C-alpha positions as CSV (number, residue, x, y, z in Angstrom):
1,M,9.6,-54.1,-7.0
2,S,13.4,-54.2,-6.7
3,W,15.4,-53.2,-3.7
4,A,16.8,-50.2,-5.6
5,T,13.3,-48.9,-6.3
6,A,12.2,-49.4,-2.7
7,I,15.3,-47.5,-1.4
8,F,14.7,-44.7,-3.9
9,L,11.1,-44.3,-2.8
10,I,12.0,-44.3,0.9
11,V,14.6,-41.6,0.3
12,A,12.3,-39.6,-1.9
13,M,9.5,-39.7,0.6
14,S,11.8,-38.8,3.5
15,L,13.1,-35.7,1.6
16,S,9.6,-34.6,0.4
17,I,8.3,-34.2,4.0
18,P,10.8,-31.4,5.0
19,L,10.4,-29.8,1.5
20,L,6.6,-29.8,2.0
21,K,7.0,-28.2,5.4
22,I,9.2,-25.5,4.0
23,W,6.8,-24.8,1.2
24,T,3.8,-24.5,3.5
25,N,5.6,-22.2,5.9
26,H,6.6,-20.0,2.9
27,Q,2.9,-19.9,1.7
28,R,1.7,-19.0,5.2
29,K,4.2,-16.2,5.5
30,R,3.3,-14.9,2.1
31,R,-0.3,-14.7,3.0
32,A,0.5,-12.9,6.3
33,H,2.5,-10.3,4.4
34,A,-0.3,-9.9,1.9
35,D,-2.7,-9.1,4.7
36,V,-0.3,-6.5,6.2
37,D,0.1,-5.0,2.7
38,E,-3.6,-4.7,2.2
39,A,-4.0,-3.0,5.6
40,R,-1.2,-0.6,4.8
41,V,-2.7,0.3,1.5
42,G,-6.0,1.0,3.2
43,S,-4.3,3.4,5.7
44,V,-2.3,5.1,2.9
45,E,-5.5,5.6,0.9
46,T,-7.2,7.1,3.9
47,E,-4.3,9.5,4.5
48,L,-4.2,10.4,0.8
49,D,-7.9,11.3,0.9
50,E,-7.4,13.5,4.0
51,L,-4.5,15.2,2.4
52,R,-6.5,15.9,-0.7
53,E,-9.2,17.5,1.4
54,R,-6.6,19.7,3.1
55,V,-5.1,20.8,-0.2
56,E,-8.5,21.7,-1.5
57,T,-9.2,23.8,1.6
58,L,-5.8,25.5,1.3
59,E,-6.5,26.2,-2.4
60,R,-9.8,27.8,-1.5
61,I,-8.1,30.0,1.2
62,V,-5.3,31.1,-1.1
63,T,-7.6,31.8,-4.0
64,D,-10.0,33.7,-1.9
65,E,-7.3,35.8,-0.2
66,R,-5.7,36.6,-3.6
67,H,-9.0,37.9,-5.0
68,R,-9.8,39.8,-1.9
69,L,-6.4,41.5,-1.9
70,E,-6.8,42.4,-5.6
71,R,-10.2,44.0,-4.9
72,E,-8.7,46.0,-2.0
73,F,-5.8,47.2,-4.2
74,D,-8.3,48.1,-6.9
75,Q,-10.3,50.1,-4.4
76,L,-7.1,51.9,-3.2
77,D,-5.9,52.4,-6.7
78,G,-9.2,53.5,-8.2
79,T,-8.0,52.8,-11.7
80,R,-9.6,49.5,-12.4
């Protein structure tokens, strides 16, 4: 092994350690964000389900009220 090869290997190894640390920190942060995103998606899905139930309830109320009012108008009008 020549001196140039030995120096190249020493420099390459000394530069690879900080790069490896940066890469592992990035991976760790990426996994942490993925966990937060999954939790957020779960809470948004729960809220969406609750809102769907509320909309269905409101649709039933509006629909029922409309039909009830039509019947009352029909009784008052007497033509239908």
